[in-house]
C-alpha positions as CSV (number, residue, x, y, z in Angstrom):
1,M,0.0,0.0,0.0
2,P,1.4,3.4,-0.9
3,A,2.5,5.8,1.9
4,P,-0.1,8.5,2.7
5,F,0.1,11.7,0.6
6,R,2.1,14.2,2.7
7,P,3.1,16.9,0.2
8,F,4.5,19.2,3.0
9,E,6.8,16.5,4.3
10,D,7.9,14.9,1.0
11,S,7.8,17.7,-1.6
12,L,7.3,21.2,-0.2
13,D,8.3,23.1,2.9
14,R,5.0,24.3,4.4
15,D,6.3,27.7,5.5
16,A,7.8,28.3,2.1
17,A,4.6,27.2,0.3
18,L,2.6,29.5,2.6
19,R,4.9,32.5,1.7
20,H,4.3,31.8,-2.0
21,L,0.6,31.5,-1.5
22,R,0.4,34.8,0.4
23,E,2.4,36.5,-2.4
24,A,-0.1,35.1,-5.0
25,T,-3.1,36.3,-3.0
26,H,-1.8,39.7,-1.9
27,G,-4.5,42.2,-2.7
28,A,-6.9,39.4,-3.6
29,D,-10.3,38.4,-2.2
30,D,-9.6,34.7,-1.9
31,G,-7.4,31.9,-3.0
32,E,-5.8,28.6,-2.0
33,L,-3.2,26.0,-2.8
34,F,-4.9,22.7,-3.8
35,L,-2.7,19.6,-3.8
36,E,-3.9,16.2,-5.0
37,R,-2.8,12.6,-5.5
38,R,-5.2,10.3,-7.3
39,R,-5.0,6.6,-8.3
40,S,-7.6,4.8,-10.2
41,E,-8.2,1.3,-11.7
42,V,-10.8,0.0,-14.1
43,L,-11.3,-3.7,-15.0
44,G,-13.7,-4.5,-17.9
45,F,-14.9,-8.0,-18.8
46,D,-16.7,-8.3,-22.1
47,D,-17.8,-11.2,-24.3
48,G,-16.2,-13.8,-22.1
49,R,-12.8,-12.3,-21.6
50,L,-10.9,-9.5,-19.8
51,R,-10.9,-6.6,-22.3
52,T,-9.7,-3.7,-20.1
53,A,-7.3,-3.5,-17.3
54,S,-6.1,0.1,-16.8
55,F,-4.4,1.9,-13.9
56,D,-3.8,5.6,-13.7
57,A,-1.9,7.7,-11.2
58,S,-1.5,11.5,-11.1
59,E,-0.5,14.2,-8.6
60,G,0.0,17.9,-8.8
61,F,-1.2,21.2,-7.5
62,G,-3.4,24.1,-8.5
63,L,-2.8,27.6,-7.2
64,R,-5.7,30.1,-7.3
65,A,-6.0,33.8,-6.6
66,V,-9.4,35.5,-6.9
67,R,-10.2,39.2,-7.1
68,G,-13.8,40.2,-7.9
69,E,-15.0,38.2,-10.8
70,T,-11.4,37.4,-12.0
71,A,-9.9,34.1,-11.0
72,A,-6.2,33.5,-11.8
73,Y,-5.3,29.8,-11.9
74,A,-2.1,27.9,-12.5
75,H,-1.4,24.2,-12.1
76,S,1.5,21.8,-12.4
77,T,2.2,18.1,-12.1
78,D,5.5,19.1,-10.4
79,I,5.0,19.6,-6.7
80,S,8.1,21.6,-6.0
81,E,9.0,25.1,-4.9
82,P,10.3,26.2,-8.3
83,A,7.0,25.1,-10.0
84,L,5.1,26.9,-7.2
85,A,7.1,30.1,-7.7
86,R,6.3,30.0,-11.5
87,A,2.6,29.6,-10.6
88,V,2.7,32.6,-8.3
89,A,4.1,34.7,-11.1
90,T,1.3,33.6,-13.4
91,A,-1.3,34.4,-10.8
92,R,0.1,37.9,-10.2
93,L,-0.4,38.8,-13.9
94,A,-4.1,38.4,-13.5
95,I,-4.5,39.9,-10.0
96,G,-2.4,43.0,-10.8
97,A,-2.2,45.6,-8.1
98,G,-4.9,43.9,-6.1
99,G,-7.0,46.1,-3.8
100,G,-9.2,43.3,-2.5
101,T,-9.8,42.1,1.1
102,L,-9.1,38.5,1.9
103,A,-12.3,36.6,2.8
104,P,-12.6,34.8,6.1
105,P,-11.4,31.1,5.9
106,P,-13.9,28.2,5.9
107,P,-15.0,26.9,9.2
108,G,-13.3,23.7,10.5
109,T,-14.9,20.3,10.9
110,N,-14.1,17.0,12.6
111,R,-16.8,15.2,10.7
112,R,-15.9,12.2,8.6
113,L,-18.5,11.0,6.0
114,Y,-16.4,8.0,4.7
115,G,-13.4,6.0,5.7
116,E,-9.9,6.2,4.5
117,E,-9.8,2.7,3.0
118,D,-8.1,2.3,-0.3
119,P,-10.4,0.5,-2.7
120,L,-7.5,-0.4,-5.0
121,E,-5.8,-2.4,-2.3
122,D,-8.5,-4.3,-0.4
123,A,-8.8,-7.1,-3.0
124,A,-6.3,-9.0,-5.0
125,F,-6.2,-8.5,-8.8
126,A,-6.9,-12.2,-9.4
127,L,-10.1,-12.0,-7.2
128,K,-11.4,-9.0,-9.2
129,V,-10.9,-10.8,-12.5
130,E,-12.4,-14.0,-11.1
131,T,-15.5,-12.1,-9.9
132,L,-16.0,-10.6,-13.3
133,R,-15.6,-14.0,-14.8
134,E,-18.3,-15.4,-12.4
135,I,-20.7,-12.6,-13.4
136,D,-20.3,-13.5,-17.0
137,A,-20.8,-17.2,-16.4
138,T,-23.7,-16.7,-14.0
139,A,-25.6,-14.4,-16.4
140,R,-25.3,-16.9,-19.3
141,A,-26.6,-19.7,-16.9
142,M,-29.5,-17.6,-15.8
143,D,-31.2,-17.4,-19.2
144,P,-30.4,-19.0,-22.5
145,R,-31.4,-15.8,-24.3
146,V,-28.3,-14.0,-22.9
147,V,-25.8,-13.5,-25.8
148,Q,-23.5,-10.9,-24.4
149,V,-22.4,-9.8,-20.9
150,T,-20.3,-6.8,-20.0
151,A,-19.2,-6.2,-16.5
152,S,-16.7,-3.7,-15.0
153,L,-15.2,-2.8,-11.6
154,A,-13.8,0.7,-11.0
155,A,-12.0,2.0,-8.0
156,S,-10.3,5.2,-7.1
157,H,-8.4,6.8,-4.2
158,Q,-8.1,10.6,-4.1
159,E,-6.1,12.4,-1.4
160,V,-6.2,16.2,-1.2
161,A,-4.6,18.9,0.9
162,I,-5.8,22.5,0.8
163,L,-3.6,25.3,2.2
164,R,-5.2,28.6,2.9
165,P,-3.5,32.0,2.9
166,E,-4.4,32.4,6.7
167,G,-2.2,29.3,7.3
168,G,-5.0,26.7,7.7
169,L,-4.5,23.3,6.2
170,V,-7.4,20.9,5.4
171,A,-6.9,17.3,4.2
172,D,-9.3,14.7,2.9
173,T,-9.0,11.2,1.7
174,R,-11.8,10.1,-0.7
175,P,-12.4,6.5,-1.7
176,M,-14.7,5.4,-4.5
177,A,-15.9,2.1,-5.9
178,R,-18.3,1.1,-8.6
179,L,-19.7,-2.0,-10.2
180,H,-21.6,-2.0,-13.6
181,V,-23.3,-4.9,-15.4
182,S,-24.8,-4.9,-18.8
183,V,-26.7,-7.8,-20.5
184,I,-27.8,-8.3,-24.1
185,V,-30.5,-10.8,-24.8
186,E,-31.8,-12.2,-28.1
187,Q,-35.1,-13.7,-29.0
188,D,-36.5,-14.4,-32.5
189,G,-33.8,-12.2,-34.0
190,R,-34.5,-9.3,-31.7
191,R,-31.9,-8.0,-29.4
192,E,-32.4,-5.8,-26.3
193,S,-30.2,-4.7,-23.4
194,G,-30.4,-4.0,-19.8
195,H,-27.9,-2.6,-17.3
196,Y,-27.5,-1.8,-13.7
197,G,-24.7,-0.5,-11.5
198,L,-24.0,0.6,-7.9
199,G,-21.2,2.1,-5.8
200,G,-20.2,4.8,-3.4
201,R,-17.5,6.1,-1.2
202,H,-16.5,2.8,0.4
203,D,-14.2,-0.1,-0.2
204,L,-14.4,-2.4,-3.2
205,S,-14.8,-5.6,-1.3
206,R,-18.5,-5.1,-0.6
207,L,-19.2,-5.0,-4.3
208,L,-17.3,-8.3,-4.7
209,S,-19.8,-10.1,-2.5
210,R,-21.8,-12.6,-4.5
211,D,-25.1,-11.5,-3.0
212,T,-24.3,-7.9,-4.2
213,W,-23.2,-8.6,-7.7
214,E,-25.8,-11.3,-8.3
215,A,-28.6,-8.9,-7.3
216,S,-27.2,-6.3,-9.7
217,L,-27.0,-8.9,-12.5
218,R,-30.6,-10.1,-12.0
219,E,-31.8,-6.5,-12.2
220,A,-29.9,-5.9,-15.5
221,L,-31.3,-9.2,-16.9
222,R,-34.8,-8.3,-15.8
223,I,-34.7,-4.9,-17.6
224,A,-33.3,-6.6,-20.8
225,L,-36.1,-9.1,-20.8
226,V,-38.7,-6.4,-20.2
227,N,-37.3,-4.6,-23.2
228,L,-37.7,-7.7,-25.3
229,E,-41.5,-7.3,-24.9
230,A,-41.5,-3.6,-25.4
231,R,-43.5,-1.9,-28.2
232,P,-42.7,1.5,-29.8
233,A,-43.5,4.3,-27.4
234,P,-46.4,6.6,-28.1
235,A,-45.9,10.3,-29.0
236,G,-47.9,13.2,-27.6
237,V,-48.7,15.2,-24.5
238,M,-49.6,13.0,-21.5
239,D,-49.5,12.6,-17.8
240,V,-46.4,10.7,-16.5
241,V,-45.5,9.0,-13.3
242,L,-41.8,8.9,-12.6
243,G,-40.5,6.1,-10.5
244,P,-38.4,6.7,-7.3
245,G,-34.6,6.8,-7.2
246,W,-32.6,7.1,-10.4
247,P,-35.3,9.0,-12.3
248,G,-34.1,11.9,-10.1
249,I,-31.6,12.5,-12.8
250,L,-34.3,14.5,-14.5
251,L,-34.5,16.6,-11.4
252,H,-30.7,17.0,-11.4
253,E,-30.5,18.1,-15.0
254,A,-33.8,20.0,-15.4
255,I,-33.5,22.2,-12.4
256,G,-30.3,21.3,-10.5
257,H,-27.9,23.1,-12.8
258,G,-30.2,26.0,-12.9
259,L,-29.9,26.4,-9.1
260,E,-26.1,26.7,-9.1
261,G,-24.9,30.1,-8.0
262,D,-22.8,31.1,-10.9
263,F,-25.6,30.8,-13.5
264,N,-27.9,32.9,-11.2
265,R,-25.3,35.5,-10.5
266,K,-24.8,36.0,-14.2
267,G,-28.5,35.9,-14.9
268,T,-28.2,33.0,-17.4
269,S,-30.4,30.6,-15.4
270,A,-34.1,30.2,-16.0
271,F,-34.5,30.7,-12.2
272,A,-32.4,33.9,-11.9
273,G,-34.1,36.6,-10.0
274,L,-36.8,34.3,-8.6
275,M,-35.6,33.9,-5.0
276,G,-38.5,33.8,-2.6
277,T,-41.1,33.1,-5.3
278,R,-43.1,30.0,-6.1
279,I,-41.3,27.9,-8.8
280,A,-42.8,24.5,-8.0
281,A,-46.1,22.9,-6.9
282,P,-46.9,23.0,-3.1
283,G,-45.4,20.0,-1.4
284,V,-42.2,20.0,-3.5
285,T,-39.0,20.3,-1.4
286,V,-35.6,19.9,-3.0
287,L,-32.2,19.6,-1.3
288,D,-28.6,19.3,-2.2
289,D,-26.9,17.4,0.5
290,G,-23.3,16.5,0.6
291,T,-23.4,15.2,4.1
292,L,-24.9,11.7,3.5
293,P,-22.4,9.2,4.7
294,G,-20.8,7.0,2.0
295,R,-22.8,8.4,-0.9
296,R,-21.2,8.9,-4.3
297,G,-21.7,12.7,-4.3
298,S,-20.8,13.3,-0.6
299,L,-17.8,15.2,0.5
300,T,-16.4,15.8,4.0
301,V,-15.1,19.1,2.7
302,D,-15.5,20.5,-0.8
303,D,-12.5,21.4,-3.0
304,E,-12.1,24.8,-1.4
305,G,-12.0,23.4,2.1
306,T,-15.5,24.3,3.1
307,P,-17.4,21.6,5.0
308,S,-20.2,20.1,2.8
309,G,-23.7,21.1,3.7
310,R,-27.4,20.3,3.5
311,T,-28.8,23.1,1.4
312,V,-32.5,23.5,1.0
313,L,-33.1,24.8,-2.6
314,I,-36.9,24.6,-2.9
315,E,-39.1,24.5,0.2
316,D,-42.8,23.7,-0.3
317,G,-42.5,25.0,-3.8
318,I,-40.7,28.2,-2.9
319,L,-37.2,29.0,-4.2
320,V,-35.1,29.5,-1.0
321,G,-31.5,28.8,-1.9
322,Y,-28.7,28.3,-4.5
323,M,-25.6,26.1,-4.4
324,Q,-22.6,28.3,-3.8
325,D,-18.8,28.1,-4.0
326,R,-16.8,30.8,-2.2
327,Q,-16.4,33.2,-5.1
328,N,-20.0,33.3,-6.2
329,A,-21.2,33.4,-2.6
330,R,-19.1,36.5,-1.9
331,L,-20.2,38.3,-5.0
332,M,-23.9,37.5,-4.2
333,G,-23.6,38.5,-0.5
334,V,-24.4,35.0,0.9
335,A,-22.6,32.2,2.7
336,P,-20.8,29.4,0.8
337,T,-22.7,26.1,0.9
338,G,-19.8,23.7,0.5
339,N,-20.5,23.2,-3.3
340,G,-17.1,24.4,-4.6
341,R,-15.9,21.4,-6.7
342,R,-13.3,20.6,-9.3
343,E,-12.5,17.6,-11.3
344,S,-8.8,17.6,-10.3
345,F,-5.9,19.8,-9.4
346,A,-5.8,20.9,-13.1
347,H,-9.3,22.5,-12.9
348,I,-10.6,25.6,-11.2
349,P,-13.5,25.1,-8.7
350,M,-17.0,26.1,-9.4
351,P,-20.5,25.6,-7.9
352,R,-21.5,22.0,-8.4
353,M,-24.1,19.6,-7.1
354,T,-23.4,16.8,-4.6
355,N,-26.4,14.6,-3.8
356,T,-29.6,16.4,-5.1
357,Y,-32.9,15.0,-4.3
358,M,-36.6,15.7,-3.5
359,L,-38.1,14.9,-0.1
360,A,-40.9,12.4,0.1
361,G,-44.6,13.4,0.2
362,E,-47.6,11.6,1.3
363,A,-49.1,10.1,-1.8
364,D,-49.5,6.4,-2.4
365,P,-47.3,5.5,-5.5
366,E,-49.7,2.8,-6.7
367,A,-52.6,5.2,-6.4
368,M,-50.6,7.7,-8.5
369,V,-50.3,5.1,-11.3
370,R,-54.0,4.2,-11.0
371,E,-54.8,7.9,-11.6
372,L,-53.4,7.8,-15.1
373,K,-56.1,7.5,-17.8
374,D,-53.7,7.3,-20.7
375,G,-50.2,7.9,-19.7
376,L,-46.7,6.7,-19.0
377,W,-45.0,5.1,-16.0
378,A,-41.3,5.8,-16.4
379,V,-39.2,3.6,-14.1
380,G,-35.7,3.9,-15.5
381,F,-33.8,6.7,-17.2
382,G,-30.8,6.9,-19.4
383,G,-29.0,10.0,-20.7
384,G,-30.4,13.5,-21.0
385,Q,-29.5,17.1,-21.6
386,V,-30.7,20.5,-20.6
387,D,-30.4,24.1,-21.7
388,I,-29.6,26.2,-18.6
389,T,-31.0,29.4,-19.9
390,S,-34.4,28.1,-21.0
391,G,-34.6,25.1,-18.7
392,K,-35.6,22.9,-21.6
393,F,-34.7,19.2,-21.2
394,V,-34.8,16.0,-23.2
395,F,-34.5,12.6,-21.4
396,S,-34.6,9.0,-22.7
397,C,-36.3,6.2,-20.7
398,T,-34.7,2.9,-20.3
399,E,-37.7,1.2,-18.7
400,A,-41.2,2.6,-19.2
401,Y,-44.8,1.2,-19.4
402,R,-48.0,2.4,-21.0
403,V,-50.8,3.0,-18.5
404,R,-54.5,2.9,-19.6
405,D,-57.4,3.5,-17.3
406,G,-55.1,3.1,-14.3
407,R,-53.8,-0.3,-15.4
408,V,-50.1,-0.9,-16.2
409,M,-50.0,-2.3,-19.7
410,E,-47.2,-3.1,-22.2
411,P,-43.6,-1.9,-21.8
412,V,-42.6,0.6,-24.3
413,K,-39.2,1.5,-25.8
414,G,-37.8,4.7,-27.4
415,A,-39.7,7.0,-25.1
416,T,-38.2,10.5,-24.4
417,L,-39.5,13.1,-22.0
418,I,-39.4,16.6,-23.3
419,G,-40.2,19.8,-21.4
420,D,-38.7,22.6,-19.3
421,G,-37.8,22.6,-15.6
422,A,-40.0,25.5,-14.6
423,T,-43.2,24.0,-16.2
424,A,-42.4,20.5,-15.0
425,L,-42.0,21.6,-11.4
426,K,-45.3,23.4,-11.4
427,G,-47.0,20.5,-13.1
428,I,-46.2,18.0,-10.2
429,R,-49.6,16.8,-9.0
430,A,-48.6,14.3,-6.4
431,V,-45.4,13.4,-4.5
432,G,-45.0,9.8,-3.4
433,R,-44.0,8.6,0.1
434,D,-41.3,6.3,-1.4
435,L,-38.2,8.5,-1.5
436,A,-35.2,6.5,-2.8
437,L,-31.6,7.5,-3.7
438,D,-29.8,6.3,-6.8
439,P,-27.6,3.2,-6.4
440,G,-24.3,5.2,-6.7
441,I,-23.4,5.5,-10.4
442,G,-23.9,9.2,-11.3
443,N,-21.4,11.6,-13.0
444,C,-22.1,15.2,-13.8
445,G,-20.5,17.3,-16.5
446,K,-20.2,21.1,-16.5
447,A,-17.8,23.4,-18.4
448,G,-15.7,20.3,-19.4
449,Q,-15.3,19.0,-15.8
450,W,-16.8,15.7,-14.5
451,V,-17.5,15.0,-10.9
452,P,-19.3,12.2,-9.1
453,V,-22.8,13.0,-7.9
454,G,-25.9,11.5,-6.4
455,V,-29.6,11.9,-7.2
456,G,-32.9,10.8,-5.7
457,Q,-36.6,11.4,-5.5
458,P,-39.9,9.7,-4.6
459,S,-42.5,8.8,-7.3
460,L,-43.9,11.8,-9.0
461,L,-47.1,12.4,-10.9
462,I,-46.5,15.2,-13.5
463,G,-49.2,16.4,-15.7
464,G,-48.8,17.4,-19.4
465,L,-45.3,16.2,-20.3
466,T,-44.4,15.8,-24.0
467,V,-43.5,12.3,-24.8
468,G,-41.4,11.7,-27.9
469,G,-41.7,8.3,-29.5
470,A,-43.4,6.7,-32.4
471,A,-46.7,8.0,-33.6
472,V,-49.5,5.4,-33.1
């Protein structure tokens, strides 16, 4: 097992680094020295053999100095005093004469939301490969219609240290593990697929348990077999019931990005200027919560050193908060919320989601489906996209069913949900009591940066969504 990441013992003198950082942030409003070491491994088993076995390791630093809306950023893979001195010179070019007042440091915390275990080290390479081989063999034995199996195990171990100009030092060790299974089945010349994954900030060994991976495999196979019976989706405007858990990705994309501080400060979000007004139906409460232990999107501290928080965004339909990093919070005159995130030391932090979900209501999910006269029950979601300025979104369903007169009928394929976040929020007619979080597989992209996130919601009945599919 590698020795712990201690950049101020192995590569830099802490006092010298602090002098350089203070020089970079002289006359600035904020800044930090972010140091990182990351190791990751991915094993992929496909079509009966190990197809991928990759290992990556990186380390480096990012130096930031912020004045007003300007952020100077320099980074290097060389953690050394000469490299740091060059980064300071670069930062000073953007800061100029300064004139700012350094913001107060983030508050401290002794809270730990995950352990320091290294998922890359808690299982032998041979055991990982054998587990993937067993997944493949078990899937083929489960059903003769299985023609292809793809399974992957991914693990990463990120260690960060954040030095502040006031002299404070924050460290965090972040494990991550993920299992993903995909199955293709064939019947009468027709092929369909199903997939399932799970993970979180924990060791890899729990995903290697047969009970865990077999349950995931059975779910992937179930979805594939459902899709074998699916008919082309209808097209038109109809009422839709969204299932709990992973369908919260629609919530994440359709309104989550629109509630990030930078988009609202710049006035480019569909929700800009609406603080304190009703933007959703009564009973709708949405949170971003980075404090859930072991969840994929959780952080003990964000990438600026601020402890993660539980931020209420929408309360009973009223917009009450945005997700903030330090820079946007200062410019908007509010407190940071622990949402300053970056992909790596080579990226500047910005407001990002952690675990974004809607709280449960009181409606019976089965009664919500029975209320549909001619609608869609969307259980599983794939990819989607959203325009932040307009709030318009498009999402594809991976598992959905036609509902007629309150009865769940045939599965459908090719269904897409089309709408805009503001209208969809106000069109929520019922909120189920079955809140569930996703199984731990989410990634979020913004401005070219990718970070792990979580989503969740209870079942929702939304009126008047446009469903794209095949005309019938």
